[in-house]
C-alpha positions as CSV (number, residue, x, y, z in Angstrom):
1,M,-45.4,52.3,-0.8
2,R,-42.4,50.1,-0.1
3,Y,-43.9,49.2,3.3
4,L,-47.3,48.2,1.8
5,F,-45.7,46.1,-0.9
6,P,-42.2,45.1,0.2
7,M,-41.7,42.6,-2.6
8,V,-42.5,45.1,-5.4
9,S,-40.2,47.9,-6.6
10,N,-41.3,51.5,-6.3
11,E,-41.0,51.9,-10.1
12,V,-43.4,49.0,-10.8
13,L,-45.9,50.3,-8.2
14,F,-45.8,53.8,-9.7
15,F,-46.3,52.4,-13.2
16,V,-49.2,50.1,-12.2
17,L,-51.0,52.7,-10.1
18,F,-50.6,55.3,-12.9
19,L,-52.0,52.9,-15.5
20,V,-54.9,51.9,-13.3
21,L,-55.9,55.6,-12.8
22,V,-55.5,56.3,-16.6
23,L,-57.6,53.2,-17.6
24,A,-60.3,53.9,-15.0
25,L,-60.8,57.4,-16.4
26,L,-60.6,56.2,-19.9
27,F,-63.2,53.5,-19.5
28,Y,-65.4,55.9,-17.6
29,D,-65.1,58.4,-20.5
30,L,-66.1,55.7,-23.0
31,G,-69.1,55.0,-20.9
32,V,-68.3,51.4,-19.9
33,F,-69.6,52.3,-16.4
34,Q,-72.5,54.3,-17.7
35,H,-73.5,52.1,-20.6
36,K,-73.5,55.0,-23.1
37,K,-74.5,54.6,-26.7
38,S,-72.4,55.9,-29.5
39,H,-73.1,59.6,-29.9
40,E,-71.7,62.7,-31.4
41,V,-69.5,64.6,-28.8
42,G,-70.5,68.2,-28.5
43,I,-68.2,71.1,-27.6
44,K,-69.5,71.2,-24.0
45,E,-68.7,67.5,-23.3
46,A,-65.3,67.8,-25.1
47,T,-64.4,70.9,-23.0
48,G,-65.3,69.1,-19.8
49,W,-63.2,66.0,-20.6
50,T,-60.3,68.2,-21.8
51,L,-60.4,69.9,-18.4
52,V,-60.5,66.5,-16.6
53,W,-57.4,65.3,-18.4
54,V,-55.5,68.6,-17.8
55,L,-56.3,68.4,-14.1
56,F,-55.2,64.8,-14.0
57,A,-51.8,65.8,-15.5
58,L,-51.5,68.7,-13.0
59,G,-52.3,66.1,-10.2
60,I,-49.3,64.0,-11.4
61,F,-47.2,67.1,-11.6
62,L,-48.1,68.0,-8.0
63,F,-47.3,64.4,-6.8
64,I,-43.9,64.6,-8.4
65,R,-43.3,68.1,-7.0
66,L,-44.2,67.1,-3.4
67,D,-43.0,63.5,-3.3
68,G,-41.2,62.7,-6.6
69,E,-38.4,60.6,-5.0
70,V,-41.0,57.9,-4.2
71,I,-41.1,56.8,-7.9
72,H,-37.5,55.5,-7.7
73,G,-37.5,54.7,-4.0
74,I,-34.8,57.2,-3.2
75,T,-34.1,57.1,0.6
76,D,-30.5,58.4,0.8
77,F,-27.9,60.6,-0.8
78,A,-26.1,57.7,-2.6
79,Q,-29.3,56.6,-4.3
80,L,-30.0,60.2,-5.3
81,Q,-26.6,60.5,-6.9
82,Q,-27.1,57.2,-8.8
83,I,-30.5,58.3,-10.2
84,N,-29.1,61.7,-11.1
85,R,-26.3,60.1,-13.1
86,L,-28.5,57.4,-14.7
87,H,-31.2,59.8,-15.9
88,G,-28.9,62.8,-16.8
89,H,-30.7,65.3,-14.5
90,D,-27.4,67.2,-14.2
91,L,-28.2,68.4,-10.7
92,T,-25.4,70.0,-8.7
93,L,-25.8,67.9,-5.6
94,N,-24.1,68.9,-2.3
95,E,-24.1,66.3,0.5
96,S,-23.2,69.0,3.1
97,L,-26.6,70.7,2.5
98,G,-28.3,67.6,3.8
99,F,-30.5,65.0,2.1
100,Q,-33.8,67.0,2.4
101,A,-32.3,70.0,0.6
102,N,-31.0,67.9,-2.2
103,I,-34.3,66.0,-2.5
104,A,-36.2,69.3,-2.7
105,M,-33.9,70.3,-5.6
106,Y,-34.6,66.9,-7.3
107,R,-38.4,67.3,-6.9
108,Q,-38.3,70.7,-8.4
109,V,-36.3,69.7,-11.5
110,V,-38.1,66.5,-12.2
111,S,-41.6,68.0,-11.8
112,L,-40.6,70.7,-14.2
113,Q,-39.3,68.1,-16.6
114,F,-42.7,66.3,-16.4
115,L,-44.6,69.6,-17.1
116,T,-42.3,70.5,-20.0
117,G,-42.6,67.0,-21.5
118,Y,-46.4,67.1,-21.1
119,L,-46.8,70.5,-22.8
120,L,-44.4,69.5,-25.6
121,E,-46.3,66.3,-26.4
122,Y,-49.7,68.0,-26.1
123,S,-48.5,70.6,-28.5
124,L,-47.2,68.1,-31.1
125,S,-50.5,66.2,-30.7
126,V,-52.3,69.0,-32.4
127,D,-50.8,68.0,-35.8
128,N,-51.9,64.5,-35.1
129,I,-55.5,65.8,-34.6
130,F,-55.6,67.3,-38.1
131,V,-54.6,64.0,-39.6
132,M,-57.3,62.2,-37.6
133,L,-59.9,64.7,-38.9
134,L,-58.6,64.0,-42.4
135,L,-58.9,60.2,-41.8
136,F,-62.4,60.4,-40.5
137,A,-63.4,62.5,-43.5
138,S,-61.7,60.1,-46.0
139,F,-63.3,57.0,-44.5
140,N,-66.7,58.8,-44.2
141,V,-66.9,57.8,-40.5
142,P,-70.2,59.0,-38.9
143,K,-69.5,61.5,-36.1
144,A,-71.4,59.3,-33.6
145,Y,-68.6,56.7,-33.9
146,H,-65.6,59.0,-33.6
147,H,-65.6,58.7,-29.8
148,R,-65.5,54.9,-29.9
149,V,-62.8,54.7,-32.6
150,L,-60.5,57.2,-30.7
151,F,-61.0,55.2,-27.5
152,W,-59.6,52.0,-28.9
153,G,-57.0,54.0,-31.0
154,I,-55.6,55.7,-27.9
155,L,-55.8,52.5,-25.8
156,G,-53.5,50.9,-28.4
157,A,-51.4,54.0,-28.4
158,I,-50.6,53.4,-24.7
159,V,-49.2,50.0,-25.4
160,M,-47.2,51.3,-28.4
161,R,-45.8,54.3,-26.5
162,F,-44.8,52.1,-23.6
163,L,-42.8,49.8,-26.0
164,F,-41.3,52.7,-27.9
165,I,-40.3,54.7,-24.8
166,Y,-38.6,51.9,-23.0
167,V,-36.8,50.6,-26.1
168,T,-35.6,54.2,-26.8
169,A,-34.5,54.7,-23.2
170,S,-32.5,51.4,-23.4
171,L,-30.9,52.6,-26.6
172,I,-29.9,56.0,-25.2
173,Q,-28.4,54.4,-22.1
174,Q,-26.3,52.1,-24.3
175,F,-25.5,54.4,-27.2
176,E,-25.7,58.1,-26.3
177,W,-25.0,59.1,-30.0
178,V,-28.6,57.9,-30.7
179,L,-29.7,61.4,-29.5
180,W,-27.7,63.0,-32.3
181,I,-29.8,61.0,-34.8
182,F,-33.0,62.0,-33.0
183,G,-32.0,65.6,-33.0
184,A,-31.3,65.6,-36.8
185,L,-34.6,63.7,-37.4
186,L,-36.5,66.4,-35.5
187,I,-34.8,69.3,-37.4
188,F,-35.6,67.5,-40.7
189,S,-39.3,67.0,-39.5
190,G,-39.5,70.6,-38.6
191,V,-38.2,71.9,-41.9
192,K,-40.4,69.5,-43.8
193,M,-43.5,70.6,-41.9
194,F,-42.7,74.3,-42.6
195,I,-42.1,73.7,-46.3
196,E,-45.4,71.6,-46.6
197,R,-47.4,73.9,-44.3
198,N,-49.8,75.0,-47.1
199,K,-49.9,71.7,-48.9
200,E,-53.3,70.3,-49.5
201,E,-53.4,67.0,-47.7
202,H,-55.5,64.1,-48.8
203,I,-55.7,60.3,-48.1
204,E,-56.4,57.7,-50.8
205,V,-58.2,55.2,-48.6
206,S,-57.8,52.3,-51.1
207,H,-54.1,52.9,-51.4
208,H,-53.3,53.2,-47.7
209,P,-50.8,50.4,-46.7
210,V,-52.8,49.4,-43.7
211,V,-56.0,49.1,-45.7
212,R,-54.3,47.1,-48.4
213,F,-52.7,44.8,-45.8
214,A,-56.0,44.3,-43.9
215,S,-58.0,43.7,-47.2
216,K,-55.5,41.1,-48.2
217,H,-55.5,39.1,-45.0
218,F,-59.1,39.6,-43.7
219,K,-62.6,39.6,-45.0
220,V,-63.9,43.2,-44.9
221,V,-67.5,44.2,-45.3
222,P,-68.0,47.2,-47.6
223,D,-70.2,49.4,-45.2
224,F,-70.3,50.4,-41.6
225,V,-72.5,48.1,-39.4
226,G,-73.4,50.5,-36.6
227,D,-70.5,50.9,-34.2
228,A,-69.4,47.2,-34.6
229,F,-65.9,46.2,-35.4
230,F,-66.8,42.6,-36.3
231,V,-69.9,41.1,-38.1
232,K,-70.8,37.5,-39.0
233,R,-72.1,37.0,-42.6
234,Q,-72.7,33.8,-44.4
235,G,-71.1,31.9,-41.5
236,Q,-67.9,34.0,-41.8
237,R,-66.5,36.4,-39.2
238,M,-65.7,39.7,-41.0
239,I,-64.2,43.0,-40.0
240,T,-66.0,46.4,-40.6
241,P,-64.5,49.6,-42.1
242,L,-64.7,51.0,-38.5
243,L,-62.0,48.6,-37.4
244,L,-59.9,49.5,-40.4
245,V,-60.0,53.1,-39.2
246,V,-58.7,52.0,-35.8
247,F,-55.8,50.2,-37.4
248,V,-55.0,53.3,-39.5
249,I,-55.1,55.5,-36.4
250,E,-52.7,53.1,-34.6
251,F,-50.4,53.2,-37.6
252,T,-50.5,57.0,-37.7
253,D,-49.7,57.3,-34.0
254,V,-46.6,55.1,-34.5
255,I,-45.5,57.6,-37.2
256,F,-46.1,60.6,-35.0
257,A,-44.3,58.9,-32.0
258,V,-41.1,58.9,-34.1
259,D,-41.1,62.7,-33.6
260,S,-42.8,63.2,-30.3
261,V,-41.1,60.5,-28.1
262,P,-37.5,61.6,-29.0
263,A,-38.6,65.2,-28.4
264,I,-39.4,64.4,-24.8
265,F,-36.1,62.6,-24.4
266,S,-34.5,66.0,-25.0
267,V,-36.1,67.1,-21.8
268,T,-35.4,64.1,-19.6
269,K,-34.0,60.6,-19.9
270,D,-36.0,59.2,-17.0
271,P,-38.3,56.7,-18.7
272,F,-41.0,57.0,-16.0
273,I,-41.2,60.8,-16.4
274,V,-41.2,60.4,-20.2
275,F,-43.9,57.8,-20.1
276,S,-46.2,59.5,-17.6
277,S,-46.0,62.9,-19.3
278,N,-46.4,61.3,-22.8
279,I,-49.5,59.3,-21.7
280,C,-51.1,62.2,-19.9
281,A,-50.9,64.2,-23.1
282,V,-52.1,61.3,-25.3
283,M,-55.1,60.8,-23.0
284,G,-56.1,64.4,-23.5
285,L,-55.7,64.0,-27.2
286,R,-59.2,62.5,-27.7
287,S,-61.2,65.2,-26.0
288,L,-58.9,67.8,-27.6
289,F,-59.8,66.3,-31.0
290,F,-63.5,67.1,-30.5
291,L,-62.6,70.7,-29.4
292,V,-60.3,71.3,-32.4
293,S,-62.9,69.8,-34.8
294,H,-65.2,72.7,-33.8
295,V,-62.6,75.4,-34.4
296,M,-60.7,73.7,-37.2
297,G,-58.8,76.3,-39.4
298,L,-58.8,79.2,-36.9
299,F,-55.2,78.7,-35.8
300,H,-53.6,78.6,-39.3
301,Y,-50.2,79.7,-38.0
302,L,-50.0,76.8,-35.6
303,K,-48.4,74.6,-38.2
304,I,-45.5,77.0,-38.5
305,G,-45.3,77.1,-34.7
306,L,-45.0,73.3,-34.5
307,A,-42.4,73.3,-37.2
308,V,-40.3,75.8,-35.2
309,L,-40.9,73.8,-32.1
310,L,-39.6,70.6,-33.6
311,S,-36.5,72.4,-35.0
312,F,-35.8,74.0,-31.7
313,I,-35.9,70.7,-29.8
314,G,-33.7,69.1,-32.5
315,V,-31.1,71.9,-32.2
316,K,-31.3,71.5,-28.4
317,M,-30.5,67.8,-28.6
318,L,-27.6,68.3,-31.0
319,L,-26.1,71.2,-28.9
320,D,-26.3,69.0,-25.8
321,G,-25.1,65.8,-27.4
322,I,-22.3,67.1,-29.6
323,F,-21.1,70.4,-28.0
324,H,-22.3,69.7,-24.4
325,L,-24.2,73.0,-24.4
326,S,-27.2,72.3,-22.3
327,I,-30.4,74.4,-22.4
328,S,-32.1,74.2,-19.0
329,T,-35.6,72.7,-18.6
330,T,-36.9,76.1,-17.4
331,W,-35.7,77.8,-20.7
332,S,-37.1,74.9,-22.7
333,L,-40.5,75.3,-21.1
334,L,-40.4,79.0,-21.7
335,A,-39.5,78.5,-25.4
336,I,-42.4,76.1,-25.9
337,V,-44.9,78.5,-24.4
338,V,-43.6,81.4,-26.4
339,I,-43.5,79.6,-29.7
340,L,-47.1,78.3,-29.3
341,G,-48.3,81.5,-27.8
342,V,-47.0,83.6,-30.7
343,S,-48.4,81.2,-33.4
344,I,-51.8,81.3,-31.8
345,L,-51.7,85.1,-31.3
346,L,-50.7,85.6,-34.9
347,S,-53.6,83.4,-36.0
348,V,-56.0,85.5,-34.1
349,I,-54.6,88.9,-35.2
350,F,-54.2,87.9,-38.9
351,P,-57.0,85.5,-39.6
352,K,-57.4,83.8,-43.0
353,K,-59.5,85.9,-45.4
354,N,-61.9,83.1,-46.1
355,L,-62.6,82.8,-42.3
356,V,-63.4,86.5,-42.0
357,A,-66.0,86.7,-44.7
């Protein structure tokens, strides 16, 4: 890539090309290139797009596994050592083995970090999906408009995640003790999720801070106007409740990012790996939403699994930050798979009584 664009850094090229691919797929999914009308997404379409986004993430994984050093433009052993120290990969490099042997080790570790971060974020997104389902029900959003709302919500999430990830990465590089705070926050979130696992959640639309803020500063029409976000009435430009839902989803994603982004930093401190794995998971969130909406309530032990997962990641961060006891990426990936697998398996073996009737 450096030879094609000699004045642009490899990191910038990777970032731009990655975003171009993501946005192209996202706009195609929305139907910008197909001129689709708003419609209710069925389980077949949701399954197809879920598979597309999973394959896209696996494609990024394979790229990193086969040519991962290209991201940072690593061409010699000195650069590899610098990146290893900067991003805390903790690789045991040995110059006597030769550059290719060390690069092979680097590719393996970084690609595994991407896969672990992706699976971690994808798992934590499930809880976000249940909140979105609750939001759509509370606002009485017609199912035909869910697809459009989630598109713009996730497009905004890309921008917010970018800012959040790179601010967090800068803080960690300057103040390593920030990881201790993140670790404690994740443990707190995990314990809180476990305690409130059976709590009946509801959203008072009129009392939501985003709704109150928007109602105070903008003119809002009382009813949905098709899939429009803006409407002109009596010479005034007004916003519709559908745009309010987008705002609320953006606000909700920021709240969830407080847990999920620090969790990925427990796997790697490389902002490019964190961003790409995070965004790959977020992009699959919309199609996963439509899948989960069709099987809502079947995996009732998943909430406990996510609580355990958050607590595990928090403990991992504290052990590494305070006691310098590091849990490898391989063991972290295995732990995530086991925790999720057990919670799903228990849900299938011991279904809720009201689901069996």
